[in-house]
C-alpha positions, -999 to +999 in steps of 0.1 A: -718+544+680-749+529+667-727+503+646-709+495+673-675+519+670-661+541+687-652+570+668-615+588+675-631+620+682-663+637+686-671+649+654-667+686+648-697+697+642-712+687+676-684+704+695-688+734+676-730+736+678-724+723+714-703+753+726-717+777+703-745+773+726-729+773+757-705+806+750-725+832+767-730+816+801-700+793+802-678+815+824-703+820+849-715+781+849-677+770+852-667+795+878-693+803+899-715+772+896-689+738+893-658+762+910-637+753+883-603+758+891-583+741+865-573+772+846-566+790+877-543+763+889-524+757+856-515+797+854-504+798+890-480+770+880-469+789+847-463+821+861-443+801+886-420+786+863-418+817+839-419+848+868-406+871+845-440+865+823-415+856+790-431+824+772-451+817+740-481+797+749-507+776+726-541+775+742-559+743+724-594+743+728-588+776+746-628+783+749-640+816+763-603+824+772-604+818+810-568+802+810-555+839+795-577+856+822-561+841+849-528+845+832-531+878+824-510+892+797-475+881+789-443+889+775-443+865+749-477+856+725-502+841+736-525+818+708-558+807+712-574+779+692-611+765+694-640+751+671-664+772+684-665+807+669-688+822+697-659+809+725-633+826+704-660+860+708-659+855+747-623+847+748-614+880+728-634+902+753-602+895+780-579+914+761-551+891+764-546+870+736-525+877+705-550+861+677-569+834+680-573+802+653-608+792+646-599+755+640-601+720+653-574+717+681-562+686+660-558+704+627-543+731+643-515+705+661-505+685+631-502+721+609-482+742+633-446+744+627-421+728+650-405+740+680-425+778+686-442+772+715-430+774+754-464+758+765-490+735+750-520+740+771-551+717+767-575+724+796-606+698+793-602+696+758-591+661+753-621+648+769-636+654+734-607+632+713-604+594+723-568+584+705-546+613+717-515+591+697-507+617+671-519+647+693-495+640+720-467+637+691-480+670+674-480+690+709-439+676+713-431+685+682-444+722+683-429+727+718-396+743+722-369+724+739-376+721+775-412+731+768-441+717+786-476+698+775-502+711+800-535+691+797-562+672+814-580+641+808-605+620+827-595+590+841-605+556+826-604+523+849-571+505+848-573+470+833-597+482+805-594+498+773-567+527+768-597+549+757-632+551+756-660+571+752-685+573+782-721+578+781-717+617+789-702+615+755-669+624+767-636+604+764-619+588+790-581+575+789-562+552+810-534+571+828-509+543+819-518+545+784-512+586+788-480+579+803-467+555+776-479+578+752-459+609+774-428+587+776-429+580+736 
């Protein structure tokens, strides 16, 4: 950044240390202070799509497991991926995930075999990745036919760069760019 270049993703050590430090208070801060609803909204939609609760889910950047907590046990598998071991330790307490992978989400996407999951979720995690080209292609590859990628991004202004690193350290993406990547 100091050299005038925007990195394609936040450095892994920075992400790990940030979320390791936040892990003990993350749920309370997000749910009570910020009234964070995205995991609940996504869980409701997934359960409407899969009322029998039979689906395999890869939760990228699972953090403390808020999506899993909102979903509860499912008949398929629920796999959590996070770079922060402290966040995974908090997620384990919910008792709904089948297993966890302590790895960078881009590595997880790249190394996961094809056609394994009905749902790949990346809630508020792509804000730490600028260039999503390969991540979205890999997510599509690991979905089963008819599967769904559910993710969130912060919005970058139309007419500017496809993605940019904001002053607060998170990436924003132009909606048209994300839509084009998804179509591709």
